[in-house]
Steps between C-alpha positions, in 0.01 A plus 500: 500500500484535125596220265806560289290465185258766630788732589665474158160511329417824680826658379431395142141623532607841634757528218231427241275762664785752478518443125122533473507832689773620264284402200197679648712811550617477140138488384418806714797682358401400146166676550681808631736499205212469256331809641814717466576650159876441541521190717273299269781491243746345751529134609318415822736377779461131570724306738570129518686292758686241293674352803473537878728337755402486867698352791327443832574309823251250641503241775360152443242437770328177399478241225156348457469175312201445268189342645510133400118494488495761220448327168433607145139392542448688828646822355273476199196432721587800719510721191163371380340548842640851543389618154157340540442677833628832366278472192195439721573827680593682178210397274215680687706820499576454131127474427438815702779679316352408160150601610599819683373802309645771725865391471696644212678213322834681488507535881351161580699284742357207690710590802324833546156397382262470800438136581124461488298183486322435176141536611313190391210332672375148550596239242673760285767550767562127524514468123754781466719366782492150353583638157798698633637200695476289186672770293793524741546124505475480120763773455743327738443155349553629146802714578682223692395211278800274435732758662800399712667729752864415434493328168290587197685327218817573701404868531407662834141611539461854364304734722448745213339224293271411793405866537424520127279192521313630807441831324363332187279257693360774724429720200301221336309424819403862561400564140288186464373350825439840667388710207144495637627684808771735369386555143384842385182579309671405175596161636870579537755560777685823572838423341695756705357364823576144382864590435529648850345187652733269308803708597408463867435127451849461359655678800294283733615187320869590530462586869311176558778263397835677525521437875479124437792491256832386651320352800687171453856638499766545765496855640776701663395753765734794559558803721531808280389796713794737562426536873484122551824448304683752723397305811637178352852635542800389297449548127698182426195301610286667236450393141548755225270467201598663173225541242559624148187570299493569128205678345307316234199673348174337400212643306139393444413351164124558488252363248133409479379189682229270370300597810329839470633760740822310579837587350755236402810599694859373495808638676794503263859619541567834334 
């Protein structure tokens, strides 16, 4: 049974994807218009969905109270442990990605890159493993230093800020402590490959902690499948949810960061 929050979230997510598909189609059409001697003088069609209203029946199946053992400290520790473990798995692949000569930077993704052990022998293997473990711990300790899950100067913990900090810390680690392994003949790092690695690190970071958020709140489980609702019988026992969504556009404000290879990004309302 899905949670009510997951059900509504999925509807909002699908609606956002619908707008994205419309934007992608507008971009495709813009290219077509540009190539035509007449169409290129006309405005390119672009559709927005300023407001969407959806009504749907659901049945309340279960109300689950929050786990009394879940505390602010335990949530924060779970985040740290999850990110640390994910970084330990990610870092060797990141080193391989930066060192890989046969992979074109523009097509580089850590998900498709073959997972191969970094071939080291004897004490060198131990040294590299110890160095990577220390790097992961240092990144986590620095990123979460003096952080609070529910209250940072009365402001909820921002996942985007955590992702920014992980990206910056990982960039510094790779470009300094591992330059002897990934550096080229000129003593530098492939910037395109580094950007790809950092992009994947950011995705990993977001996936690592989003499942922990809201773990300490009351949840409402529902029955939403059409077939199951039919079997429940009388509609008067169902709950009708009406959702009205209004479109609000954001855009990236992008500038140069003080860390080479990393952009300073902020989402602002159009």
